[in-house]
Z-matrix of the N, CA and C atoms (Angstrom, degrees):
N
C 1 1.437
C 2 1.519 1 108.76
N 3 1.289 2 116.06 1 136.42
C 4 1.461 3 119.70 2 -179.32
C 5 1.525 4 110.14 3 -81.45
N 6 1.306 5 115.64 4 165.29
C 7 1.462 6 122.08 5 -178.92
C 8 1.520 7 110.43 6 -64.17
N 9 1.336 8 118.07 7 -38.33
C 10 1.469 9 120.76 8 -178.15
C 11 1.534 10 111.09 9 -67.46
N 12 1.339 11 118.30 10 -34.56
C 13 1.466 12 121.31 11 177.60
C 14 1.533 13 109.15 12 -68.11
N 15 1.331 14 117.39 13 -40.64
C 16 1.468 15 121.26 14 177.17
C 17 1.520 16 110.85 15 -61.95
N 18 1.339 17 116.72 16 -41.96
C 19 1.461 18 120.47 17 178.60
C 20 1.523 19 110.55 18 -63.52
N 21 1.346 20 117.13 19 -41.76
C 22 1.466 21 120.83 20 179.66
C 23 1.523 22 110.08 21 -61.27
N 24 1.345 23 116.48 22 -46.23
C 25 1.466 24 120.40 23 178.94
C 26 1.531 25 111.29 24 -62.70
N 27 1.328 26 115.65 25 -41.08
C 28 1.458 27 120.42 26 178.88
C 29 1.526 28 110.52 27 -60.30
N 30 1.331 29 116.65 28 -49.20
C 31 1.465 30 120.42 29 -178.29
C 32 1.528 31 111.82 30 -68.18
N 33 1.324 32 116.60 31 -32.63
C 34 1.462 33 120.08 32 177.30
C 35 1.530 34 109.81 33 -66.27
N 36 1.333 35 117.40 34 -45.26
C 37 1.463 36 121.12 35 178.04
C 38 1.528 37 110.97 36 -65.15
N 39 1.323 38 115.96 37 -40.80
C 40 1.459 39 120.38 38 178.06
C 41 1.529 40 110.85 39 -61.15
N 42 1.323 41 116.65 40 -42.72
C 43 1.469 42 121.29 41 178.24
C 44 1.529 43 109.99 42 -62.32
N 45 1.332 44 117.52 43 -43.33
C 46 1.468 45 121.18 44 178.56
C 47 1.532 46 111.47 45 -62.65
N 48 1.320 47 116.16 46 -42.53
C 49 1.467 48 120.47 47 179.12
C 50 1.522 49 110.44 48 -64.01
N 51 1.323 50 117.11 49 -44.79
C 52 1.467 51 120.68 50 179.10
C 53 1.527 52 111.26 51 -63.45
N 54 1.323 53 116.96 52 -37.97
C 55 1.467 54 120.80 53 177.16
C 56 1.522 55 110.37 54 -62.90
N 57 1.323 56 116.35 55 -43.17
C 58 1.468 57 120.58 56 178.64
C 59 1.528 58 110.49 57 -62.35
N 60 1.346 59 117.46 58 -46.02
C 61 1.464 60 120.46 59 178.31
C 62 1.528 61 111.19 60 -61.03
N 63 1.317 62 117.00 61 -40.16
C 64 1.466 63 121.44 62 178.42
C 65 1.526 64 110.19 63 -61.59
N 66 1.333 65 116.88 64 -45.43
C 67 1.465 66 120.77 65 -179.15
C 68 1.532 67 110.89 66 -66.72
N 69 1.324 68 117.24 67 -39.01
C 70 1.467 69 120.80 68 176.46
C 71 1.525 70 109.62 69 -62.06
N 72 1.323 71 116.86 70 -41.13
C 73 1.466 72 121.45 71 177.95
C 74 1.514 73 111.91 72 -59.95
N 75 1.319 74 117.09 73 -42.01
C 76 1.470 75 121.19 74 178.47
C 77 1.527 76 110.10 75 -63.84
N 78 1.321 77 117.05 76 -45.42
C 79 1.469 78 121.38 77 -179.53
C 80 1.528 79 110.30 78 -62.71
N 81 1.325 80 117.17 79 -44.38
C 82 1.467 81 120.79 80 179.48
C 83 1.520 82 110.31 81 -62.72
N 84 1.336 83 117.13 82 -44.35
C 85 1.465 84 120.92 83 179.88
C 86 1.523 85 110.96 84 -60.85
N 87 1.333 86 117.36 85 -42.38
C 88 1.465 87 120.91 86 179.08
C 89 1.526 88 110.79 87 -64.56
N 90 1.337 89 117.14 88 -41.20
C 91 1.466 90 120.34 89 179.29
C 92 1.523 91 111.71 90 -67.16
N 93 1.327 92 117.00 91 -40.24
C 94 1.464 93 120.49 92 177.37
C 95 1.520 94 109.74 93 -62.88
N 96 1.328 95 117.49 94 -43.81
C 97 1.459 96 121.18 95 179.29
C 98 1.529 97 110.60 96 -62.59
N 99 1.330 98 117.15 97 -39.76
C 100 1.467 99 121.13 98 179.74
C 101 1.530 100 110.68 99 -64.43
N 102 1.325 101 117.16 100 -44.67
C 103 1.468 102 121.23 101 178.65
C 104 1.529 103 109.88 102 -64.53
N 105 1.329 104 116.54 103 -42.67
C 106 1.467 105 121.52 104 178.64
C 107 1.521 106 110.57 105 -58.53
N 108 1.320 107 117.42 106 -46.46
C 109 1.465 108 120.88 107 -178.66
C 110 1.525 109 110.89 108 -68.00
N 111 1.327 110 118.09 109 -39.91
C 112 1.472 111 119.78 110 178.50
C 113 1.528 112 110.38 111 -61.31
N 114 1.331 113 117.06 112 -42.06
C 115 1.462 114 120.61 113 176.62
C 116 1.526 115 110.94 114 -63.71
N 117 1.322 116 115.95 115 -39.54
C 118 1.464 117 120.19 116 178.29
C 119 1.526 118 110.24 117 -63.90
N 120 1.331 119 117.97 118 -42.89
C 121 1.473 120 121.35 119 177.75
C 122 1.528 121 110.32 120 -58.19
N 123 1.328 122 116.19 121 -44.57
C 124 1.467 123 120.76 122 -178.34
C 125 1.527 124 110.61 123 -63.46
N 126 1.332 125 116.77 124 -49.17
C 127 1.463 126 120.51 125 -177.85
C 128 1.525 127 111.87 126 -63.50
N 129 1.318 128 117.11 127 -45.69
C 130 1.467 129 120.03 128 -179.52
C 131 1.518 130 110.31 129 -65.16
N 132 1.326 131 117.50 130 -42.69
C 133 1.468 132 119.41 131 -177.57
C 134 1.529 133 111.58 132 -65.04
N 135 1.342 134 118.15 133 -34.57
C 136 1.467 135 120.76 134 176.38
C 137 1.525 136 110.61 135 -62.29
N 138 1.314 137 115.54 136 -43.57
C 139 1.461 138 119.56 137 -179.14
C 140 1.527 139 111.22 138 -71.07
N 141 1.323 140 116.60 139 -37.98
C 142 1.464 141 119.68 140 177.97
C 143 1.526 142 111.12 141 -66.48
N 144 1.317 143 116.83 142 -32.93
C 145 1.468 144 120.22 143 177.82
C 146 1.528 145 109.91 144 -61.81
N 147 1.327 146 116.65 145 -42.99
C 148 1.463 147 120.53 146 177.66
C 149 1.526 148 110.12 147 -65.40
N 150 1.327 149 116.45 148 -40.14
C 151 1.469 150 120.78 149 -178.82
C 152 1.522 151 113.31 150 -77.58
N 153 1.318 152 117.90 151 -8.28
C 154 1.470 153 120.14 152 -176.88
C 155 1.528 154 112.72 153 -70.53
N 156 1.317 155 117.20 154 -15.18
C 157 1.461 156 120.73 155 175.25
C 158 1.535 157 108.22 156 -79.83
N 159 1.342 158 118.16 157 123.56
C 160 1.474 159 120.46 158 -176.88
C 161 1.532 160 113.51 159 -57.22
N 162 1.320 161 117.11 160 -36.63
C 163 1.471 162 120.34 161 -179.81
C 164 1.530 163 110.50 162 -65.66
N 165 1.331 164 116.60 163 -45.31
C 166 1.468 165 119.58 164 179.36
C 167 1.523 166 111.03 165 -65.81
N 168 1.311 167 116.72 166 -35.27
C 169 1.466 168 120.01 167 177.11
C 170 1.532 169 110.15 168 -65.01
N 171 1.320 170 116.63 169 -40.87
C 172 1.469 171 120.44 170 177.48
C 173 1.533 172 110.73 171 -65.59
N 174 1.323 173 116.59 172 -38.06
C 175 1.470 174 120.06 173 177.14
C 176 1.526 175 109.87 174 -61.45
N 177 1.322 176 117.04 175 -44.46
C 178 1.471 177 120.70 176 177.63
C 179 1.524 178 110.04 177 -60.27
N 180 1.322 179 116.69 178 -41.74
C 181 1.466 180 120.83 179 178.32
C 182 1.530 181 110.03 180 -59.81
N 183 1.323 182 116.83 181 -45.38
C 184 1.469 183 121.10 182 178.71
C 185 1.529 184 111.12 183 -62.21
N 186 1.320 185 116.02 184 -43.41
C 187 1.462 186 120.71 185 -175.97
C 188 1.524 187 113.00 186 -77.00
N 189 1.316 188 117.22 187 -13.56
C 190 1.467 189 119.13 188 177.79
C 191 1.529 190 110.77 189 -74.96
N 192 1.329 191 116.09 190 -17.92
C 193 1.466 192 120.73 191 178.89
C 194 1.521 193 112.10 192 -88.25
N 195 1.336 194 115.69 193 -39.41
C 196 1.457 195 119.23 194 -172.31
C 197 1.528 196 110.20 195 -162.90
N 198 1.303 197 115.24 196 161.31
C 199 1.459 198 121.23 197 173.28
C 200 1.528 199 108.15 198 -74.54
N 201 1.326 200 116.58 199 136.08
C 202 1.461 201 121.00 200 -179.99
C 203 1.518 202 110.51 201 -131.47
N 204 1.327 203 114.23 202 148.26
C 205 1.459 204 121.80 203 173.70
C 206 1.527 205 108.02 204 -76.31
N 207 1.322 206 116.86 205 149.60
C 208 1.467 207 120.47 206 177.82
C 209 1.524 208 110.69 207 -55.87
N 210 1.333 209 116.87 208 -36.05
C 211 1.473 210 120.02 209 179.78
C 212 1.529 211 111.35 210 -64.27
N 213 1.336 212 118.11 211 -34.31
C 214 1.472 213 121.59 212 177.71
C 215 1.532 214 110.97 213 -69.78
N 216 1.315 215 116.37 214 -37.75
C 217 1.469 216 120.39 215 177.79
C 218 1.522 217 109.26 216 -67.54
N 219 1.320 218 116.27 217 -41.41
C 220 1.465 219 121.88 218 -179.06
C 221 1.528 220 111.62 219 -60.90
N 222 1.330 221 117.23 220 -36.96
C 223 1.471 222 121.58 221 179.07
C 224 1.526 223 112.07 222 -61.08
N 225 1.312 224 116.78 223 -31.90
C 226 1.468 225 121.98 224 -175.76
C 227 1.531 226 112.15 225 -73.41
N 228 1.324 227 117.14 226 -28.30
C 229 1.461 228 121.32 227 -173.39
C 230 1.527 229 111.12 228 -114.47
N 231 1.293 230 115.28 229 152.13
C 232 1.469 231 121.30 230 176.73
C 233 1.533 232 108.39 231 -93.28
N 234 1.344 233 115.06 232 67.49
C 235 1.468 234 121.43 233 -178.17
C 236 1.523 235 109.18 234 -136.26
N 237 1.312 236 115.51 235 166.01
C 238 1.469 237 120.36 236 177.62
C 239 1.526 238 109.74 237 -85.00
N 240 1.324 239 115.18 238 163.64
C 241 1.461 240 120.44 239 178.83
C 242 1.531 241 111.63 240 -62.97
N 243 1.355 242 119.87 241 -40.76
C 244 1.472 243 118.95 242 177.11
C 245 1.540 244 112.97 243 -62.24
N 246 1.340 245 116.45 244 -34.68
C 247 1.469 246 119.52 245 177.88
C 248 1.523 247 109.98 246 -65.61
N 249 1.340 248 116.58 247 -43.87
C 250 1.466 249 120.13 248 177.55
C 251 1.526 250 110.19 249 -62.80
N 252 1.317 251 117.12 250 -42.48
C 253 1.473 252 120.46 251 178.87
C 254 1.524 253 111.08 252 -58.53
N 255 1.320 254 116.26 253 -41.89
C 256 1.467 255 120.85 254 178.23
C 257 1.531 256 110.73 255 -63.20
N 258 1.335 257 116.32 256 -45.32
C 259 1.473 258 119.83 257 178.95
C 260 1.528 259 111.30 258 -62.63
N 261 1.328 260 116.35 259 -42.79
C 262 1.463 261 119.75 260 -178.42
C 263 1.528 262 110.80 261 -68.31
N 264 1.321 263 116.94 262 -35.34
C 265 1.469 264 119.99 263 176.76
C 266 1.524 265 110.46 264 -63.43
N 267 1.323 266 116.47 265 -42.39
C 268 1.471 267 119.60 266 178.80
C 269 1.527 268 110.56 267 -64.26
N 270 1.329 269 116.96 268 -40.83
C 271 1.468 270 120.56 269 178.18
C 272 1.529 271 110.78 270 -66.02
N 273 1.320 272 116.58 271 -39.89
C 274 1.470 273 120.43 272 177.91
C 275 1.522 274 111.60 273 -67.68
N 276 1.326 275 116.93 274 -44.08
C 277 1.469 276 120.86 275 179.72
C 278 1.524 277 111.62 276 -60.31
N 279 1.334 278 116.18 277 -32.16
C 280 1.468 279 120.72 278 177.62
C 281 1.527 280 111.26 279 -84.55
N 282 1.339 281 116.12 280 1.58
C 283 1.465 282 122.53 281 179.07
C 284 1.536 283 111.86 282 64.82
N 285 1.318 284 116.77 283 26.16
C 286 1.464 285 121.38 284 -179.27
C 287 1.521 286 112.36 285 -88.56
N 288 1.329 287 117.11 286 -20.90
C 289 1.462 288 121.67 287 175.47
C 290 1.523 289 109.18 288 -131.76
N 291 1.312 290 114.20 289 156.60
C 292 1.460 291 122.12 290 176.78
C 293 1.524 292 106.35 291 -117.49
N 294 1.323 293 116.60 292 135.06
C 295 1.464 294 119.93 293 -179.53
C 296 1.518 295 110.33 294 -118.22
N 297 1.328 296 113.16 295 156.43
C 298 1.465 297 120.06 296 172.52
C 299 1.520 298 107.62 297 -146.84
N 300 1.294 299 115.31 298 145.44
C 301 1.469 300 121.02 299 -179.46
C 302 1.525 301 108.59 300 -101.81
N 303 1.325 302 114.05 301 135.48
C 304 1.465 303 120.70 302 174.83
C 305 1.526 304 106.85 303 -134.43
N 306 1.311 305 116.24 304 102.37
C 307 1.466 306 120.14 305 -174.23
C 308 1.518 307 109.79 306 66.07
N 309 1.335 308 116.07 307 -125.85
C 310 1.463 309 120.80 308 178.92
C 311 1.525 310 112.22 309 -88.12
N 312 1.314 311 117.08 310 -10.29
C 313 1.470 312 121.06 311 -175.01
C 314 1.526 313 111.91 312 -94.85
N 315 1.326 314 114.60 313 146.00
C 316 1.465 315 121.53 314 173.60
C 317 1.522 316 106.81 315 -113.32
N 318 1.326 317 115.51 316 128.45
C 319 1.459 318 121.81 317 179.25
C 320 1.524 319 109.00 318 -108.45
N 321 1.319 320 114.90 319 142.95
C 322 1.462 321 121.38 320 -178.52
C 323 1.519 322 109.73 321 -126.15
N 324 1.319 323 114.79 322 149.32
C 325 1.463 324 121.66 323 172.03
C 326 1.527 325 107.59 324 -144.99
N 327 1.322 326 115.89 325 149.81
C 328 1.470 327 120.21 326 179.15
C 329 1.526 328 109.66 327 -66.29
N 330 1.317 329 115.97 328 141.26
C 331 1.461 330 121.44 329 175.46
C 332 1.531 331 107.03 330 -86.35
N 333 1.319 332 115.23 331 88.54
C 334 1.470 333 120.72 332 -173.25
C 335 1.526 334 112.36 333 -63.35
N 336 1.324 335 116.66 334 -30.26
C 337 1.468 336 119.99 335 178.78
C 338 1.532 337 110.13 336 -61.86
N 339 1.323 338 117.00 337 -46.17
C 340 1.470 339 121.20 338 179.84
C 341 1.523 340 110.44 339 -69.39
N 342 1.324 341 117.13 340 -40.22
C 343 1.469 342 120.05 341 179.29
C 344 1.526 343 110.93 342 -62.53
N 345 1.336 344 116.72 343 -37.72
C 346 1.470 345 119.86 344 176.82
C 347 1.533 346 110.97 345 -67.62
N 348 1.341 347 117.24 346 -35.15
C 349 1.469 348 120.55 347 176.84
C 350 1.524 349 110.72 348 -64.64
N 351 1.332 350 116.55 349 -39.96
C 352 1.467 351 119.97 350 177.07
C 353 1.520 352 109.34 351 -63.17
N 354 1.322 353 115.62 352 -45.97
C 355 1.463 354 120.84 353 -179.77
C 356 1.530 355 111.02 354 -60.45
N 357 1.320 356 117.42 355 -46.99
C 358 1.468 357 119.57 356 -179.06
C 359 1.528 358 111.12 357 -69.99
N 360 1.340 359 117.36 358 -33.13
C 361 1.465 360 120.43 359 176.51
C 362 1.513 361 111.84 360 -64.44
N 363 1.330 362 116.64 361 -42.64
C 364 1.469 363 120.34 362 177.26
C 365 1.521 364 110.53 363 -66.07
N 366 1.333 365 116.20 364 -39.05
C 367 1.473 366 119.65 365 177.96
C 368 1.527 367 109.88 366 -62.52
N 369 1.325 368 116.26 367 -42.05
C 370 1.471 369 120.50 368 178.57
C 371 1.528 370 110.90 369 -61.15
N 372 1.329 371 116.58 370 -39.60
C 373 1.463 372 120.68 371 179.99
C 374 1.525 373 110.77 372 -69.44
N 375 1.335 374 117.03 373 -46.03
C 376 1.464 375 120.79 374 -173.78
C 377 1.525 376 113.75 375 -80.98
N 378 1.328 377 117.72 376 -26.56
C 379 1.467 378 121.37 377 -176.25
C 380 1.519 379 112.00 378 -116.45
N 381 1.313 380 117.74 379 41.51
C 382 1.465 381 120.05 380 -171.29
C 383 1.525 382 115.00 381 -81.52
N 384 1.313 383 119.81 382 -11.38
C 385 1.461 384 122.22 383 175.33
C 386 1.512 385 113.42 384 55.89
N 387 1.334 386 116.58 385 -123.43
C 388 1.466 387 121.70 386 -178.35
C 389 1.528 388 112.53 387 -66.27
N 390 1.320 389 116.90 388 -21.76
C 391 1.463 390 121.21 389 179.85
C 392 1.526 391 111.93 390 -87.21
N 393 1.322 392 117.08 391 7.22
C 394 1.467 393 121.91 392 -177.45
C 395 1.528 394 110.45 393 -57.06
N 396 1.311 395 115.71 394 143.15
C 397 1.467 396 121.46 395 -178.58
C 398 1.528 397 111.72 396 -59.90
N 399 1.332 398 116.95 397 -28.56
C 400 1.467 399 119.33 398 -179.11
C 401 1.530 400 111.46 399 -62.85
N 402 1.342 401 117.20 400 -26.05
C 403 1.470 402 119.63 401 177.72
C 404 1.527 403 111.18 402 -69.92
N 405 1.330 404 117.11 403 -30.81
C 406 1.467 405 119.28 404 179.03
C 407 1.521 406 110.98 405 -76.22
N 408 1.328 407 118.04 406 -27.25
C 409 1.464 408 121.16 407 177.62
C 410 1.519 409 111.26 408 -66.14
N 411 1.324 410 116.37 409 -31.86
C 412 1.468 411 121.41 410 -173.82
C 413 1.519 412 112.63 411 -80.20
N 414 1.333 413 117.35 412 -7.46
C 415 1.476 414 119.83 413 -177.94
C 416 1.501 415 110.80 414 -77.17
């Protein structure tokens, strides 16, 4: 075998190997994106479940303007203090509000960073264009 034939075979094998690595990279990227989106669906849906209660949604609306004491929130609604505590715990557990204690009072404010993440996550889902999940179904 001549040197030029060996070089041709070498470059042909190298091209095949590079093609395989490229295809593996595409498959890995698609799988990572799929896992990322599934995790995003789970996280957003958990937060939306907490926000699906109209009272809790109104509380978030109130807290997006200013920090409020639990007693101020309680005045707005015709509910008991234990009911408000339960709602605030659910909002806190979902990381939708931030609380701080000052003496006997607990103050709450909306966690705008998390609310913006929910907003951008929903925008990503609804406005995904070429990255839309329906394109992956057709493959």
